[in-house]
Backbone as CSV, one residue per row, in Angstrom:
resi,resn,N_x,N_y,N_z,CA_x,CA_y,CA_z,C_x,C_y,C_z
1,MET,-23.538,-20.710,94.478,-24.937,-20.289,94.455,-25.760,-21.296,93.660
2,GLU,-27.007,-21.404,94.067,-27.923,-22.324,93.411,-29.260,-21.619,93.195
3,ALA,-29.748,-21.631,91.964,-31.061,-21.056,91.663,-32.148,-22.008,92.149
4,ILE,-33.223,-21.422,92.663,-34.373,-22.193,93.124,-35.579,-21.727,92.316
5,ALA,-36.321,-22.688,91.788,-37.489,-22.346,90.972,-38.582,-23.380,91.181
6,THR,-39.813,-22.931,91.028,-40.968,-23.813,91.129,-42.092,-23.290,90.251
7,ASP,-42.879,-24.208,89.717,-44.082,-23.831,88.969,-45.238,-23.495,89.923
8,ASP,-45.043,-23.728,91.223,-46.077,-23.446,92.217,-46.112,-21.984,92.634
9,ALA,-45.231,-21.173,92.048,-45.208,-19.723,92.271,-45.054,-19.074,90.898
10,PRO,-45.442,-17.819,90.775,-45.329,-17.158,89.473,-43.875,-17.095,89.008
11,PRO,-43.656,-17.201,87.695,-42.289,-17.087,87.181,-41.791,-15.646,87.320
12,SER,-40.492,-15.492,87.301,-39.894,-14.154,87.350,-40.292,-13.375,86.108
13,ILE,-40.442,-12.061,86.258,-40.831,-11.222,85.115,-39.639,-10.452,84.557
14,GLY,-38.461,-10.916,84.869,-37.252,-10.265,84.392,-36.072,-11.198,84.546
15,PRO,-34.880,-10.664,84.358,-33.680,-11.499,84.445,-33.241,-11.722,85.895
16,PHE,-34.072,-12.432,86.653,-33.740,-12.770,88.038,-34.421,-14.081,88.396
17,SER,-33.870,-14.744,89.397,-34.381,-16.034,89.861,-35.494,-15.824,90.883
18,GLN,-36.366,-16.827,91.003,-37.357,-16.773,92.079,-36.642,-16.721,93.423
19,ALA,-35.560,-17.480,93.531,-34.756,-17.473,94.760,-33.362,-17.989,94.440
20,ILE,-32.438,-17.660,95.331,-31.057,-18.126,95.244,-30.657,-18.651,96.622
21,ARG,-30.087,-19.852,96.629,-29.481,-20.371,97.858,-27.995,-20.027,97.777
22,ASP,-27.506,-19.332,98.803,-26.093,-18.977,98.881,-25.621,-19.335,100.285
23,GLY,-24.923,-20.432,100.388,-24.479,-20.891,101.697,-25.656,-21.243,102.577
24,ASN,-25.721,-20.627,103.729,-26.770,-20.933,104.712,-27.998,-20.042,104.598
25,ARG,-28.114,-19.302,103.512,-29.245,-18.390,103.333,-29.925,-18.617,101.984
26,ILE,-31.230,-18.358,101.984,-32.025,-18.381,100.757,-32.605,-16.983,100.592
27,TYR,-32.360,-16.393,99.453,-32.837,-15.044,99.144,-33.975,-15.185,98.140
28,VAL,-35.180,-14.848,98.577,-36.359,-14.977,97.722,-36.671,-13.610,97.121
29,SER,-36.711,-13.563,95.803,-37.026,-12.326,95.098,-38.439,-11.880,95.425
30,GLY,-38.696,-10.608,95.182,-40.014,-10.058,95.439,-41.108,-10.847,94.743
31,GLN,-42.134,-11.167,95.499,-43.308,-11.860,94.984,-44.517,-10.965,95.211
32,GLY,-45.513,-11.142,94.365,-46.752,-10.407,94.501,-47.937,-11.346,94.435
33,PRO,-49.132,-10.787,94.399,-50.357,-11.582,94.441,-50.773,-12.121,93.074
34,ILE,-49.881,-12.880,92.491,-50.149,-13.474,91.177,-50.530,-14.933,91.376
35,ASP,-51.627,-15.349,90.753,-52.034,-16.751,90.797,-51.072,-17.534,89.912
36,PRO,-50.315,-18.489,90.474,-49.335,-19.204,89.657,-49.956,-20.073,88.565
37,GLU,-51.213,-20.471,88.721,-51.867,-21.302,87.709,-52.317,-20.488,86.504
38,THR,-52.787,-19.266,86.751,-53.323,-18.462,85.647,-52.369,-17.362,85.199
39,GLY,-51.448,-16.988,86.068,-50.555,-15.876,85.763,-51.222,-14.524,85.931
40,GLU,-52.421,-14.522,86.479,-53.184,-13.290,86.651,-53.068,-12.768,88.082
41,ILE,-53.178,-11.451,88.223,-53.238,-10.842,89.536,-54.558,-11.255,90.176
42,ILE,-54.523,-11.689,91.422,-55.765,-12.096,92.074,-56.615,-10.859,92.355
43,SER,-57.899,-11.054,92.411,-58.774,-9.933,92.724,-59.028,-9.937,94.224
44,GLY,-59.333,-8.777,94.745,-59.609,-8.664,96.168,-58.904,-7.475,96.765
45,ASP,-58.955,-7.402,98.069,-58.349,-6.282,98.781,-56.895,-6.592,99.129
46,VAL,-56.271,-5.691,99.861,-54.854,-5.854,100.195,-54.634,-7.077,101.080
47,ALA,-55.603,-7.472,101.872,-55.465,-8.677,102.693,-55.375,-9.913,101.795
48,ALA,-56.230,-9.995,100.798,-56.187,-11.116,99.857,-54.879,-11.106,99.070
49,GLU,-54.426,-9.913,98.678,-53.158,-9.804,97.959,-52.001,-10.266,98.844
50,THR,-52.022,-9.895,100.102,-50.956,-10.286,101.023,-50.943,-11.801,101.212
51,ALA,-52.117,-12.400,101.378,-52.206,-13.851,101.554,-51.646,-14.587,100.339
52,GLN,-52.025,-14.173,99.127,-51.525,-14.839,97.920,-50.015,-14.649,97.788
53,THR,-49.543,-13.461,98.121,-48.108,-13.193,98.060,-47.352,-14.126,98.999
54,LEU,-47.844,-14.288,100.222,-47.182,-15.171,101.180,-47.293,-16.642,100.769
55,GLU,-48.395,-17.024,100.145,-48.511,-18.385,99.601,-47.441,-18.613,98.532
56,ASN,-47.223,-17.613,97.683,-46.197,-17.722,96.648,-44.805,-17.823,97.265
57,MET,-44.556,-17.025,98.302,-43.265,-17.081,98.986,-43.043,-18.473,99.580
58,ASP,-44.080,-19.005,100.205,-43.970,-20.320,100.831,-43.701,-21.398,99.776
59,ALA,-44.319,-21.274,98.607,-44.090,-22.249,97.532,-42.631,-22.238,97.085
60,VAL,-42.061,-21.048,96.959,-40.650,-20.952,96.573,-39.778,-21.575,97.651
61,LEU,-40.070,-21.274,98.908,-39.278,-21.855,99.992,-39.421,-23.371,100.049
62,HIS,-40.624,-23.883,99.793,-40.804,-25.338,99.776,-39.971,-25.986,98.673
63,ALA,-39.809,-25.297,97.550,-38.956,-25.818,96.476,-37.506,-25.932,96.933
64,ALA,-37.150,-25.162,97.955,-35.803,-25.206,98.528,-35.748,-26.099,99.769
65,GLY,-36.849,-26.782,100.078,-36.892,-27.633,101.258,-37.073,-26.876,102.556
66,ARG,-37.582,-25.645,102.474,-37.777,-24.796,103.647,-39.234,-24.331,103.684
67,SER,-39.558,-23.447,104.640,-40.904,-22.889,104.727,-40.812,-21.466,105.268
68,LEU,-41.957,-20.820,105.367,-41.979,-19.467,105.929,-41.444,-19.439,107.358
69,ASP,-41.520,-20.561,108.063,-40.986,-20.628,109.428,-39.480,-20.381,109.466
70,ASP,-38.805,-20.530,108.333,-37.354,-20.335,108.261,-36.970,-18.901,107.909
71,THR,-37.952,-18.032,107.754,-37.678,-16.641,107.399,-36.956,-15.934,108.531
72,VAL,-35.867,-15.230,108.180,-35.142,-14.433,109.168,-35.323,-12.935,108.929
73,LYS,-35.660,-12.543,107.683,-35.831,-11.115,107.355,-36.814,-10.995,106.204
74,ALA,-37.761,-10.111,106.346,-38.734,-9.836,105.281,-38.760,-8.336,105.012
75,THR,-38.977,-8.003,103.766,-39.188,-6.611,103.379,-40.504,-6.546,102.627
76,ILE,-41.377,-5.658,103.084,-42.687,-5.483,102.457,-42.694,-4.131,101.751
77,PHE,-43.063,-4.165,100.490,-43.231,-2.948,99.709,-44.730,-2.775,99.496
78,VAL,-45.252,-1.638,99.916,-46.695,-1.407,99.854,-46.948,-0.043,99.219
79,ARG,-47.970,0.020,98.392,-48.251,1.284,97.700,-48.975,2.292,98.578
80,ASP,-49.566,1.840,99.681,-50.292,2.762,100.554,-50.179,2.259,101.991
81,LEU,-49.419,2.971,102.823,-49.200,2.527,104.197,-50.453,2.574,105.068
82,THR,-51.545,3.140,104.572,-52.782,3.035,105.345,-53.258,1.578,105.377
83,ASN,-52.697,0.732,104.518,-53.012,-0.698,104.502,-52.138,-1.513,105.456
84,TYR,-51.276,-0.843,106.201,-50.304,-1.515,107.069,-50.967,-2.485,108.049
85,ASP,-52.046,-2.069,108.704,-52.710,-2.938,109.682,-53.300,-4.187,109.024
86,ALA,-53.910,-4.024,107.870,-54.490,-5.173,107.160,-53.400,-6.154,106.738
87,ILE,-52.287,-5.625,106.290,-51.161,-6.480,105.905,-50.642,-7.221,107.135
88,ASN,-50.495,-6.522,108.248,-49.997,-7.141,109.478,-50.883,-8.279,109.955
89,GLU,-52.191,-8.109,109.847,-53.114,-9.163,110.282,-52.866,-10.452,109.520
90,VAL,-52.738,-10.340,108.212,-52.502,-11.527,107.381,-51.098,-12.074,107.628
91,TYR,-50.117,-11.185,107.660,-48.727,-11.573,107.880,-48.595,-12.402,109.166
92,ALA,-49.272,-11.983,110.233,-49.206,-12.692,111.513,-49.787,-14.100,111.418
93,GLU,-50.715,-14.342,110.495,-51.289,-15.677,110.300,-50.295,-16.620,109.626
94,TYR,-49.386,-16.082,108.841,-48.446,-16.895,108.069,-47.080,-17.048,108.738
95,MET,-46.688,-16.121,109.576,-45.380,-16.151,110.216,-45.520,-16.628,111.651
96,SER,-44.482,-17.279,112.149,-44.529,-17.791,113.510,-43.466,-17.115,114.368
97,GLU,-43.672,-17.173,115.668,-42.710,-16.597,116.596,-41.498,-17.511,116.707
98,PRO,-40.319,-17.007,116.914,-40.044,-15.573,116.938,-40.189,-15.004,115.530
99,TYR,-40.937,-13.903,115.426,-41.181,-13.311,114.119,-39.868,-12.845,113.500
100,PRO,-39.773,-12.928,112.169,-38.554,-12.466,111.510,-38.383,-10.953,111.650
101,ALA,-37.152,-10.506,111.488,-36.921,-9.069,111.361,-37.665,-8.623,110.110
102,ARG,-38.089,-7.339,110.091,-38.903,-6.914,108.948,-38.827,-5.421,108.754
103,SER,-38.952,-5.022,107.503,-39.113,-3.623,107.134,-40.368,-3.518,106.285
104,ALA,-41.016,-2.373,106.352,-42.145,-2.080,105.472,-41.907,-0.700,104.889
105,VAL,-42.012,-0.620,103.582,-41.691,0.615,102.882,-42.831,0.970,101.929
106,GLU,-43.304,2.212,102.007,-44.294,2.676,101.034,-43.558,3.064,99.762
107,VAL,-44.071,2.578,98.636,-43.477,2.886,97.334,-44.533,3.518,96.438
108,SER,-44.089,4.293,95.464,-45.041,4.965,94.587,-45.592,4.032,93.513
109,ASP,-44.845,2.976,93.192,-45.292,2.063,92.148,-44.569,0.731,92.298
110,LEU,-45.113,-0.308,91.694,-44.503,-1.630,91.649,-44.505,-2.096,90.194
111,PRO,-43.701,-3.105,89.849,-43.572,-3.510,88.445,-44.873,-3.925,87.754
112,VAL,-45.825,-4.435,88.540,-47.159,-4.737,88.007,-48.170,-4.031,88.894
113,ASP,-49.427,-3.973,88.465,-50.456,-3.210,89.173,-50.966,-3.977,90.393
114,ILE,-50.160,-3.954,91.462,-50.487,-4.631,92.708,-50.281,-3.656,93.866
115,GLU,-50.811,-4.011,95.023,-50.692,-3.155,96.203,-49.547,-3.548,97.116
116,VAL,-49.097,-4.812,97.033,-48.068,-5.300,97.965,-47.117,-6.256,97.249
117,GLU,-45.843,-6.163,97.613,-44.808,-7.086,97.163,-43.940,-7.387,98.381
118,ILE,-43.511,-8.639,98.480,-42.689,-9.037,99.626,-41.466,-9.787,99.122
119,GLU,-40.307,-9.491,99.711,-39.095,-10.272,99.484,-38.615,-10.748,100.848
120,LEU,-37.840,-11.834,100.862,-37.379,-12.305,102.155,-36.070,-13.055,102.062
121,VAL,-35.475,-13.213,103.228,-34.269,-14.020,103.405,-34.631,-15.105,104.414
122,ALA,-34.274,-16.343,104.084,-34.576,-17.464,104.974,-33.310,-18.247,105.293
123,SER,-33.336,-18.904,106.414,-32.228,-19.781,106.807,-32.335,-21.084,106.035
124,ALA,-31.187,-21.588,105.600,-31.146,-22.881,104.941,-30.540,-23.941,105.857
125,VAL,-30.472,-23.622,107.154,-29.857,-24.491,108.143,-30.954,-25.133,108.984
126,ASP,-30.885,-26.454,109.164,-31.825,-27.119,110.067,-31.579,-26.652,111.485
127,GLN,-32.651,-26.292,112.182,-32.534,-25.742,113.530,-32.706,-26.808,114.611
128,SER,-32.625,-28.079,114.265,-32.847,-29.125,115.264,-31.672,-29.366,116.153
């Protein structure tokens, strides 16, 4: 296993890595809408939070030499599923076909005061 870290995404808030490469897979820990430069939660609606979260995910993947295009599975944790459509609109802008497998789960709370958190698994294999 190899830990993956970058200053271009928020640091972990506990005893876990931003991501781990294990064989042909990269497991990216849950990310939220934190500005990596300020460490602050971005302001805005759930669409803005989703965009920042996906930017953070992409930064972690770039540190591993990959991108969101390499995502095979994503899990979205959302505090209010009435935001599902807004999240999907943004998600579709960042992900490419064939879209990764995905789950979305409504949760009562998240570790910080945010509306959305995303974790993912990406391929570490060149598809050429």
